[in-house]
Jmol script that loads the backbone (N, CA, C; Angstrom):
load data "model"
ATOM      1  N   MET A   1      66.607 215.266  91.866  1.00  0.00           N
ATOM      2  CA  MET A   1      66.601 215.924  90.601  1.00  0.00           C
ATOM      3  C   MET A   1      66.915 217.725  91.208  1.00  0.00           C
ATOM      4  N   HIS A   2      67.397 218.391  90.769  1.00  0.00           N
ATOM      5  CA  HIS A   2      67.751 219.603  91.570  1.00  0.00           C
ATOM      6  C   HIS A   2      67.045 220.401  90.885  1.00  0.00           C
ATOM      7  N   PHE A   3      66.692 221.975  91.524  1.00  0.00           N
ATOM      8  CA  PHE A   3      66.231 222.951  90.839  1.00  0.00           C
ATOM      9  C   PHE A   3      66.629 223.948  90.802  1.00  0.00           C
ATOM     10  N   LEU A   4      66.571 225.099  89.393  1.00  0.00           N
ATOM     11  CA  LEU A   4      67.566 225.990  89.540  1.00  0.00           C
ATOM     12  C   LEU A   4      66.453 227.058  88.939  1.00  0.00           C
ATOM     13  N   TYR A   5      66.166 228.188  89.642  1.00  0.00           N
ATOM     14  CA  TYR A   5      65.310 229.438  89.065  1.00  0.00           C
ATOM     15  C   TYR A   5      66.572 230.391  88.489  1.00  0.00           C
ATOM     16  N   PHE A   6      66.232 230.646  87.316  1.00  0.00           N
ATOM     17  CA  PHE A   6      67.208 231.941  86.378  1.00  0.00           C
ATOM     18  C   PHE A   6      66.123 232.346  85.782  1.00  0.00           C
ATOM     19  N   ARG A   7      66.205 233.808  85.949  1.00  0.00           N
ATOM     20  CA  ARG A   7      65.343 234.893  85.685  1.00  0.00           C
ATOM     21  C   ARG A   7      63.956 234.265  85.128  1.00  0.00           C
ATOM     22  N   ASN A   8      63.185 233.734  86.541  1.00  0.00           N
ATOM     23  CA  ASN A   8      61.910 233.352  86.489  1.00  0.00           C
ATOM     24  C   ASN A   8      61.803 232.159  85.960  1.00  0.00           C
ATOM     25  N   ILE A   9      62.798 231.449  85.267  1.00  0.00           N
ATOM     26  CA  ILE A   9      62.151 230.255  85.080  1.00  0.00           C
ATOM     27  C   ILE A   9      62.975 229.059  85.444  1.00  0.00           C
ATOM     28  N   LEU A  10      62.487 228.183  85.648  1.00  0.00           N
ATOM     29  CA  LEU A  10      62.855 227.021  86.368  1.00  0.00           C
ATOM     30  C   LEU A  10      63.334 225.918  85.493  1.00  0.00           C
ATOM     31  N   LEU A  11      64.741 225.903  85.804  1.00  0.00           N
ATOM     32  CA  LEU A  11      65.304 224.528  85.135  1.00  0.00           C
ATOM     33  C   LEU A  11      65.633 223.677  86.070  1.00  0.00           C
ATOM     34  N   VAL A  12      65.640 222.652  85.458  1.00  0.00           N
ATOM     35  CA  VAL A  12      65.328 221.060  85.967  1.00  0.00           C
ATOM     36  C   VAL A  12      66.860 220.630  85.934  1.00  0.00           C
ATOM     37  N   MET A  13      67.690 220.390  86.811  1.00  0.00           N
ATOM     38  CA  MET A  13      68.899 219.291  86.333  1.00  0.00           C
ATOM     39  C   MET A  13      68.689 218.206  86.922  1.00  0.00           C
ATOM     40  N   SER A  14      69.247 217.261  86.340  1.00  0.00           N
ATOM     41  CA  SER A  14      68.942 215.939  86.798  1.00  0.00           C
ATOM     42  C   SER A  14      69.273 215.157  87.550  1.00  0.00           C
ATOM     43  N   GLY A  15      70.857 215.957  87.867  1.00  0.00           N
ATOM     44  CA  GLY A  15      71.618 215.684  89.536  1.00  0.00           C
ATOM     45  C   GLY A  15      72.285 213.791  89.033  1.00  0.00           C
ATOM     46  N   TYR A  16      71.854 213.343  88.219  1.00  0.00           N
ATOM     47  CA  TYR A  16      72.872 211.827  87.806  1.00  0.00           C
ATOM     48  C   TYR A  16      74.340 212.399  87.847  1.00  0.00           C
ATOM     49  N   SER A  17      74.896 211.352  88.532  1.00  0.00           N
ATOM     50  CA  SER A  17      76.459 211.123  88.309  1.00  0.00           C
ATOM     51  C   SER A  17      76.756 210.312  87.517  1.00  0.00           C
ATOM     52  N   GLU A  18      77.841 210.187  86.901  1.00  0.00           N
ATOM     53  CA  GLU A  18      78.396 209.406  85.975  1.00  0.00           C
ATOM     54  C   GLU A  18      78.861 208.267  86.313  1.00  0.00           C
ATOM     55  N   GLU A  19      79.079 207.773  87.515  1.00  0.00           N
ATOM     56  CA  GLU A  19      79.042 206.448  88.428  1.00  0.00           C
ATOM     57  C   GLU A  19      77.520 206.224  88.407  1.00  0.00           C
ATOM     58  N   TYR A  20      76.812 206.609  88.888  1.00  0.00           N
ATOM     59  CA  TYR A  20      75.157 206.147  88.953  1.00  0.00           C
ATOM     60  C   TYR A  20      74.988 205.762  87.424  1.00  0.00           C
ATOM     61  N   ILE A  21      75.065 206.355  86.212  1.00  0.00           N
ATOM     62  CA  ILE A  21      74.848 206.264  85.188  1.00  0.00           C
ATOM     63  C   ILE A  21      75.210 205.074  83.979  1.00  0.00           C
ATOM     64  N   LYS A  22      76.894 205.056  84.972  1.00  0.00           N
ATOM     65  CA  LYS A  22      77.313 203.517  84.760  1.00  0.00           C
ATOM     66  C   LYS A  22      77.174 202.591  85.565  1.00  0.00           C
ATOM     67  N   GLU A  23      76.629 202.457  86.441  1.00  0.00           N
ATOM     68  CA  GLU A  23      76.516 201.300  87.234  1.00  0.00           C
ATOM     69  C   GLU A  23      75.254 200.810  86.543  1.00  0.00           C
ATOM     70  N   LYS A  24      73.996 201.465  86.251  1.00  0.00           N
ATOM     71  CA  LYS A  24      72.766 201.054  85.786  1.00  0.00           C
ATOM     72  C   LYS A  24      73.015 200.256  84.393  1.00  0.00           C
ATOM     73  N   LEU A  25      73.897 201.088  83.666  1.00  0.00           N
ATOM     74  CA  LEU A  25      74.149 200.399  82.314  1.00  0.00           C
ATOM     75  C   LEU A  25      74.844 199.087  82.579  1.00  0.00           C
ATOM     76  N   ILE A  26      75.804 199.071  83.466  1.00  0.00           N
ATOM     77  CA  ILE A  26      76.261 197.455  83.324  1.00  0.00           C
ATOM     78  C   ILE A  26      75.495 196.142  84.028  1.00  0.00           C
ATOM     79  N   LYS A  27      74.348 196.652  84.775  1.00  0.00           N
ATOM     80  CA  LYS A  27      73.777 196.308  85.656  1.00  0.00           C
ATOM     81  C   LYS A  27      72.692 195.578  84.499  1.00  0.00           C
ATOM     82  N   GLY A  28      71.921 196.686  83.705  1.00  0.00           N
ATOM     83  CA  GLY A  28      70.802 196.308  83.280  1.00  0.00           C
ATOM     84  C   GLY A  28      71.347 195.794  81.858  1.00  0.00           C
ATOM     85  N   LEU A  29      72.716 196.266  81.121  1.00  0.00           N
ATOM     86  CA  LEU A  29      73.012 195.442  80.211  1.00  0.00           C
ATOM     87  C   LEU A  29      73.792 194.449  80.169  1.00  0.00           C
ATOM     88  N   GLU A  30      73.855 194.046  81.290  1.00  0.00           N
ATOM     89  CA  GLU A  30      75.431 192.886  81.543  1.00  0.00           C
ATOM     90  C   GLU A  30      76.527 193.250  80.682  1.00  0.00           C
ATOM     91  N   ALA A  31      76.763 194.694  80.970  1.00  0.00           N
ATOM     92  CA  ALA A  31      77.909 195.148  79.893  1.00  0.00           C
ATOM     93  C   ALA A  31      79.011 194.794  80.459  1.00  0.00           C
ATOM     94  N   GLU A  32      80.161 194.364  79.462  1.00  0.00           N
ATOM     95  CA  GLU A  32      81.726 194.316  80.375  1.00  0.00           C
ATOM     96  C   GLU A  32      82.424 195.787  80.343  1.00  0.00           C
ATOM     97  N   HIS A  33      81.914 196.635  79.996  1.00  0.00           N
ATOM     98  CA  HIS A  33      82.917 197.528  79.851  1.00  0.00           C
ATOM     99  C   HIS A  33      81.421 198.977  79.327  1.00  0.00           C
ATOM    100  N   VAL A  34      81.988 199.871  80.357  1.00  0.00           N
ATOM    101  CA  VAL A  34      80.959 201.187  80.359  1.00  0.00           C
ATOM    102  C   VAL A  34      82.005 202.559  80.721  1.00  0.00           C
ATOM    103  N   GLU A  35      82.100 203.256  79.820  1.00  0.00           N
ATOM    104  CA  GLU A  35      82.721 204.814  80.057  1.00  0.00           C
ATOM    105  C   GLU A  35      81.346 205.865  79.859  1.00  0.00           C
ATOM    106  N   VAL A  36      81.359 206.869  80.973  1.00  0.00           N
ATOM    107  CA  VAL A  36      80.444 207.559  80.977  1.00  0.00           C
ATOM    108  C   VAL A  36      81.094 209.136  81.563  1.00  0.00           C
ATOM    109  N   LYS A  37      81.029 209.865  80.573  1.00  0.00           N
ATOM    110  CA  LYS A  37      81.500 211.273  81.056  1.00  0.00           C
ATOM    111  C   LYS A  37      80.544 212.408  80.893  1.00  0.00           C
ATOM    112  N   ASP A  38      80.491 213.232  82.087  1.00  0.00           N
ATOM    113  CA  ASP A  38      79.491 214.187  82.211  1.00  0.00           C
ATOM    114  C   ASP A  38      79.794 215.311  81.343  1.00  0.00           C
ATOM    115  N   MET A  39      79.330 215.804  80.462  1.00  0.00           N
ATOM    116  CA  MET A  39      79.999 216.755  79.639  1.00  0.00           C
ATOM    117  C   MET A  39      78.846 218.158  79.551  1.00  0.00           C
ATOM    118  N   SER A  40      78.438 218.010  80.885  1.00  0.00           N
ATOM    119  CA  SER A  40      77.581 219.609  81.187  1.00  0.00           C
ATOM    120  C   SER A  40      78.381 220.100  83.107  1.00  0.00           C
ATOM    121  N   ASP A  41      79.596 220.197  82.947  1.00  0.00           N
ATOM    122  CA  ASP A  41      79.733 221.136  83.981  1.00  0.00           C
ATOM    123  C   ASP A  41      79.433 220.064  85.054  1.00  0.00           C
ATOM    124  N   GLY A  42      78.925 219.413  85.350  1.00  0.00           N
ATOM    125  CA  GLY A  42      78.679 218.419  87.080  1.00  0.00           C
ATOM    126  C   GLY A  42      77.015 218.635  87.041  1.00  0.00           C
ATOM    127  N   CYS A  43      76.429 219.323  86.252  1.00  0.00           N
ATOM    128  CA  CYS A  43      74.554 219.548  86.265  1.00  0.00           C
ATOM    129  C   CYS A  43      74.272 217.904  86.204  1.00  0.00           C
ATOM    130  N   GLY A  44      74.932 216.873  85.594  1.00  0.00           N
ATOM    131  CA  GLY A  44      73.845 215.886  85.340  1.00  0.00           C
ATOM    132  C   GLY A  44      72.898 215.952  84.184  1.00  0.00           C
ATOM    133  N   GLY A  45      73.244 217.039  83.528  1.00  0.00           N
ATOM    134  CA  GLY A  45      72.618 217.221  82.203  1.00  0.00           C
ATOM    135  C   GLY A  45      72.529 216.910  80.734  1.00  0.00           C
ATOM    136  N   LYS A  46      73.823 216.304  80.737  1.00  0.00           N
ATOM    137  CA  LYS A  46      74.223 215.943  79.203  1.00  0.00           C
ATOM    138  C   LYS A  46      75.360 215.014  79.461  1.00  0.00           C
ATOM    139  N   PHE A  47      75.075 213.855  78.961  1.00  0.00           N
ATOM    140  CA  PHE A  47      76.346 212.696  78.821  1.00  0.00           C
ATOM    141  C   PHE A  47      76.887 211.717  77.670  1.00  0.00           C
ATOM    142  N   ASP A  48      77.845 211.837  77.831  1.00  0.00           N
ATOM    143  CA  ASP A  48      78.371 211.071  76.799  1.00  0.00           C
ATOM    144  C   ASP A  48      78.885 209.828  77.129  1.00  0.00           C
ATOM    145  N   ALA A  49      78.431 208.569  76.278  1.00  0.00           N
ATOM    146  CA  ALA A  49      78.612 206.989  77.193  1.00  0.00           C
ATOM    147  C   ALA A  49      79.331 206.158  76.110  1.00  0.00           C
ATOM    148  N   VAL A  50      80.146 205.237  76.347  1.00  0.00           N
ATOM    149  CA  VAL A  50      80.425 203.744  75.330  1.00  0.00           C
ATOM    150  C   VAL A  50      80.003 202.824  76.302  1.00  0.00           C
ATOM    151  N   VAL A  51      79.014 202.024  75.163  1.00  0.00           N
ATOM    152  CA  VAL A  51      78.919 200.748  76.472  1.00  0.00           C
ATOM    153  C   VAL A  51      78.964 199.578  75.544  1.00  0.00           C
ATOM    154  N   VAL A  52      79.634 198.391  75.869  1.00  0.00           N
ATOM    155  CA  VAL A  52      80.065 197.156  75.442  1.00  0.00           C
ATOM    156  C   VAL A  52      79.257 196.084  76.008  1.00  0.00           C
ATOM    157  N   SER A  53      78.602 195.464  75.127  1.00  0.00           N
ATOM    158  CA  SER A  53      77.430 194.523  75.878  1.00  0.00           C
ATOM    159  C   SER A  53      77.270 193.246  74.920  1.00  0.00           C
ATOM    160  N   ALA A  54      77.623 192.033  75.086  1.00  0.00           N
ATOM    161  CA  ALA A  54      76.864 190.920  74.225  1.00  0.00           C
ATOM    162  C   ALA A  54      75.793 190.931  73.595  1.00  0.00           C
ATOM    163  N   LYS A  55      74.853 191.535  74.506  1.00  0.00           N
ATOM    164  CA  LYS A  55      73.557 192.198  74.093  1.00  0.00           C
ATOM    165  C   LYS A  55      72.938 192.445  73.213  1.00  0.00           C
ATOM    166  N   PHE A  56      74.538 193.500  72.254  1.00  0.00           N
ATOM    167  CA  PHE A  56      74.272 193.958  71.538  1.00  0.00           C
ATOM    168  C   PHE A  56      74.594 193.107  70.038  1.00  0.00           C
ATOM    169  N   GLU A  57      74.909 191.658  70.220  1.00  0.00           N
ATOM    170  CA  GLU A  57      75.478 191.298  69.459  1.00  0.00           C
ATOM    171  C   GLU A  57      74.197 190.996  67.998  1.00  0.00           C
ATOM    172  N   GLY A  58      74.418 191.045  66.996  1.00  0.00           N
ATOM    173  CA  GLY A  58      73.285 190.719  65.586  1.00  0.00           C
ATOM    174  C   GLY A  58      72.213 191.830  65.883  1.00  0.00           C
ATOM    175  N   LYS A  59      72.730 192.775  66.076  1.00  0.00           N
ATOM    176  CA  LYS A  59      71.172 194.289  66.592  1.00  0.00           C
ATOM    177  C   LYS A  59      71.894 195.156  65.919  1.00  0.00           C
ATOM    178  N   ALA A  60      70.831 196.209  64.912  1.00  0.00           N
ATOM    179  CA  ALA A  60      70.969 197.286  64.576  1.00  0.00           C
ATOM    180  C   ALA A  60      71.410 198.437  65.478  1.00  0.00           C
ATOM    181  N   LEU A  61      71.936 199.257  65.199  1.00  0.00           N
ATOM    182  CA  LEU A  61      72.552 200.492  65.895  1.00  0.00           C
ATOM    183  C   LEU A  61      71.128 200.932  66.498  1.00  0.00           C
ATOM    184  N   LEU A  62      70.076 201.184  65.982  1.00  0.00           N
ATOM    185  CA  LEU A  62      68.928 201.434  66.303  1.00  0.00           C
ATOM    186  C   LEU A  62      68.486 200.775  67.592  1.00  0.00           C
ATOM    187  N   ALA A  63      68.307 199.667  67.334  1.00  0.00           N
ATOM    188  CA  ALA A  63      67.898 198.354  68.482  1.00  0.00           C
ATOM    189  C   ALA A  63      68.772 198.772  69.267  1.00  0.00           C
ATOM    190  N   ARG A  64      70.164 198.389  69.261  1.00  0.00           N
ATOM    191  CA  ARG A  64      71.298 199.065  70.902  1.00  0.00           C
ATOM    192  C   ARG A  64      70.660 200.117  71.582  1.00  0.00           C
ATOM    193  N   HIS A  65      70.627 201.143  70.559  1.00  0.00           N
ATOM    194  CA  HIS A  65      70.435 202.554  71.374  1.00  0.00           C
ATOM    195  C   HIS A  65      68.879 202.277  72.238  1.00  0.00           C
ATOM    196  N   ARG A  66      67.910 201.672  71.375  1.00  0.00           N
ATOM    197  CA  ARG A  66      66.472 201.485  72.057  1.00  0.00           C
ATOM    198  C   ARG A  66      66.892 200.495  73.449  1.00  0.00           C
ATOM    199  N   LEU A  67      67.667 199.545  72.973  1.00  0.00           N
ATOM    200  CA  LEU A  67      68.255 198.612  74.491  1.00  0.00           C
ATOM    201  C   LEU A  67      68.819 199.534  75.582  1.00  0.00           C
ATOM    202  N   VAL A  68      69.982 200.362  75.241  1.00  0.00           N
ATOM    203  CA  VAL A  68      70.567 201.733  76.122  1.00  0.00           C
ATOM    204  C   VAL A  68      69.162 202.772  77.066  1.00  0.00           C
ATOM    205  N   ASN A  69      68.626 203.242  75.877  1.00  0.00           N
ATOM    206  CA  ASN A  69      67.467 203.970  76.108  1.00  0.00           C
ATOM    207  C   ASN A  69      66.471 203.367  77.155  1.00  0.00           C
ATOM    208  N   SER A  70      65.958 202.509  76.877  1.00  0.00           N
ATOM    209  CA  SER A  70      65.190 201.441  78.166  1.00  0.00           C
ATOM    210  C   SER A  70      65.439 201.524  79.422  1.00  0.00           C
ATOM    211  N   VAL A  71      66.782 201.075  79.371  1.00  0.00           N
ATOM    212  CA  VAL A  71      67.465 200.841  80.647  1.00  0.00           C
ATOM    213  C   VAL A  71      67.564 202.229  81.255  1.00  0.00           C
ATOM    214  N   LEU A  72      67.838 203.393  80.866  1.00  0.00           N
ATOM    215  CA  LEU A  72      67.929 205.004  81.376  1.00  0.00           C
ATOM    216  C   LEU A  72      66.573 205.456  81.373  1.00  0.00           C
ATOM    217  N   GLU A  73      65.378 204.769  81.037  1.00  0.00           N
ATOM    218  CA  GLU A  73      64.118 205.631  80.595  1.00  0.00           C
ATOM    219  C   GLU A  73      63.973 206.565  81.498  1.00  0.00           C
ATOM    220  N   GLU A  74      63.640 206.338  83.010  1.00  0.00           N
ATOM    221  CA  GLU A  74      63.419 207.382  83.870  1.00  0.00           C
ATOM    222  C   GLU A  74      64.541 208.615  84.040  1.00  0.00           C
ATOM    223  N   GLU A  75      65.514 207.965  83.877  1.00  0.00           N
ATOM    224  CA  GLU A  75      66.856 209.108  83.586  1.00  0.00           C
ATOM    225  C   GLU A  75      66.839 210.031  82.516  1.00  0.00           C
ATOM    226  N   LEU A  76      66.508 209.732  81.518  1.00  0.00           N
ATOM    227  CA  LEU A  76      66.263 210.390  80.101  1.00  0.00           C
ATOM    228  C   LEU A  76      65.107 211.650  80.294  1.00  0.00           C
ATOM    229  N   LYS A  77      64.131 211.395  81.552  1.00  0.00           N
ATOM    230  CA  LYS A  77      63.119 212.544  81.236  1.00  0.00           C
ATOM    231  C   LYS A  77      63.835 213.450  81.925  1.00  0.00           C
ATOM    232  N   THR A  78      64.737 213.784  82.413  1.00  0.00           N
ATOM    233  CA  THR A  78      65.397 214.596  82.554  1.00  0.00           C
ATOM    234  C   THR A  78      67.053 215.261  82.158  1.00  0.00           C
ATOM    235  N   ILE A  79      67.436 214.487  81.588  1.00  0.00           N
ATOM    236  CA  ILE A  79      68.698 214.409  81.237  1.00  0.00           C
ATOM    237  C   ILE A  79      68.525 214.958  79.754  1.00  0.00           C
ATOM    238  N   HIS A  80      68.776 215.890  79.323  1.00  0.00           N
ATOM    239  CA  HIS A  80      68.588 216.323  77.864  1.00  0.00           C
ATOM    240  C   HIS A  80      69.472 216.443  76.728  1.00  0.00           C
ATOM    241  N   ALA A  81      70.610 215.611  77.131  1.00  0.00           N
ATOM    242  CA  ALA A  81      71.190 215.253  76.087  1.00  0.00           C
ATOM    243  C   ALA A  81      72.267 213.858  76.197  1.00  0.00           C
ATOM    244  N   PHE A  82      72.034 213.006  75.753  1.00  0.00           N
ATOM    245  CA  PHE A  82      72.393 211.488  76.145  1.00  0.00           C
ATOM    246  C   PHE A  82      73.127 210.758  74.336  1.00  0.00           C
ATOM    247  N   THR A  83      74.732 211.146  74.545  1.00  0.00           N
ATOM    248  CA  THR A  83      75.346 210.359  73.214  1.00  0.00           C
ATOM    249  C   THR A  83      75.563 209.019  73.822  1.00  0.00           C
ATOM    250  N   GLN A  84      75.383 208.443  72.885  1.00  0.00           N
ATOM    251  CA  GLN A  84      76.183 206.597  73.302  1.00  0.00           C
ATOM    252  C   GLN A  84      76.733 206.156  71.794  1.00  0.00           C
ATOM    253  N   LYS A  85      77.816 205.474  72.434  1.00  0.00           N
ATOM    254  CA  LYS A  85      78.397 204.359  71.492  1.00  0.00           C
ATOM    255  C   LYS A  85      78.314 203.163  71.886  1.00  0.00           C
ATOM    256  N   THR A  86      77.786 202.130  71.047  1.00  0.00           N
ATOM    257  CA  THR A  86      77.150 200.953  71.787  1.00  0.00           C
ATOM    258  C   THR A  86      77.889 199.936  70.616  1.00  0.00           C
ATOM    259  N   LEU A  87      78.729 198.912  71.491  1.00  0.00           N
ATOM    260  CA  LEU A  87      79.818 197.891  70.494  1.00  0.00           C
ATOM    261  C   LEU A  87      79.461 196.505  71.006  1.00  0.00           C
ATOM    262  N   THR A  88      79.937 195.375  70.164  1.00  0.00           N
ATOM    263  CA  THR A  88      79.459 194.406  70.863  1.00  0.00           C
ATOM    264  C   THR A  88      81.167 194.100  71.399  1.00  0.00           C
ATOM    265  N   PRO A  89      81.228 193.050  72.005  1.00  0.00           N
ATOM    266  CA  PRO A  89      82.717 192.980  72.750  1.00  0.00           C
ATOM    267  C   PRO A  89      83.551 192.718  71.555  1.00  0.00           C
ATOM    268  N   GLU A  90      83.445 192.078  70.676  1.00  0.00           N
ATOM    269  CA  GLU A  90      84.109 191.719  69.674  1.00  0.00           C
ATOM    270  C   GLU A  90      84.238 192.832  68.806  1.00  0.00           C
ATOM    271  N   GLN A  91      83.763 193.904  68.668  1.00  0.00           N
ATOM    272  CA  GLN A  91      84.052 195.590  68.078  1.00  0.00           C
ATOM    273  C   GLN A  91      84.746 196.038  69.089  1.00  0.00           C
ATOM    274  N   TRP A  92      84.573 196.052  70.408  1.00  0.00           N
ATOM    275  CA  TRP A  92      85.712 196.640  71.199  1.00  0.00           C
ATOM    276  C   TRP A  92      86.689 196.046  70.994  1.00  0.00           C
ATOM    277  N   LYS A  93      87.204 194.896  71.293  1.00  0.00           N
ATOM    278  CA  LYS A  93      88.217 194.364  70.926  1.00  0.00           C
ATOM    279  C   LYS A  93      89.442 195.009  69.675  1.00  0.00           C
ATOM    280  N   GLN A  94      88.402 194.623  68.909  1.00  0.00           N
ATOM    281  CA  GLN A  94      89.133 195.162  67.622  1.00  0.00           C
ATOM    282  C   GLN A  94      89.361 196.980  67.678  1.00  0.00           C
ATOM    283  N   LYS A  95      88.228 197.242  68.242  1.00  0.00           N
ATOM    284  CA  LYS A  95      88.955 199.097  68.216  1.00  0.00           C
ATOM    285  C   LYS A  95      90.121 199.142  69.458  1.00  0.00           C
ATOM    286  N   GLN A  96      90.186 198.437  70.478  1.00  0.00           N
ATOM    287  CA  GLN A  96      91.068 198.450  71.374  1.00  0.00           C
ATOM    288  C   GLN A  96      92.637 198.377  70.386  1.00  0.00           C
ATOM    289  N   GLN A  97      92.684 196.994  69.441  1.00  0.00           N
ATOM    290  CA  GLN A  97      93.652 196.599  68.813  1.00  0.00           C
ATOM    291  C   GLN A  97      94.244 197.957  67.745  1.00  0.00           C
ATOM    292  N   ALA A  98      93.345 198.473  67.327  1.00  0.00           N
ATOM    293  CA  ALA A  98      93.506 199.221  66.595  1.00  0.00           C
ATOM    294  C   ALA A  98      94.772 200.598  66.775  1.00  0.00           C
TER     295      ALA A  98
END
end "model"
wireframe off; spacefill off
backbone 0.3
color backbone group
């Protein structure tokens, strides 16, 4: 975690990298495809992710997001924005063919 002072205000930057988040999601969700993009100009505070996992089969969107959030529970304490798209392998395949 990185700390930065701006006008006497302590800003906490997560310091997490795209690769770190990606590997954690692959391992935690047995994901077959993960894309992570740091949208925060490198401070690690804002990420956009696409996660493809068979663990999402039969689960509603909210349940999928909760699974992802549980894998990143500690990281989300300092990441201030995290956008996720969660797909099953079949949904991913259909999206690639479109």
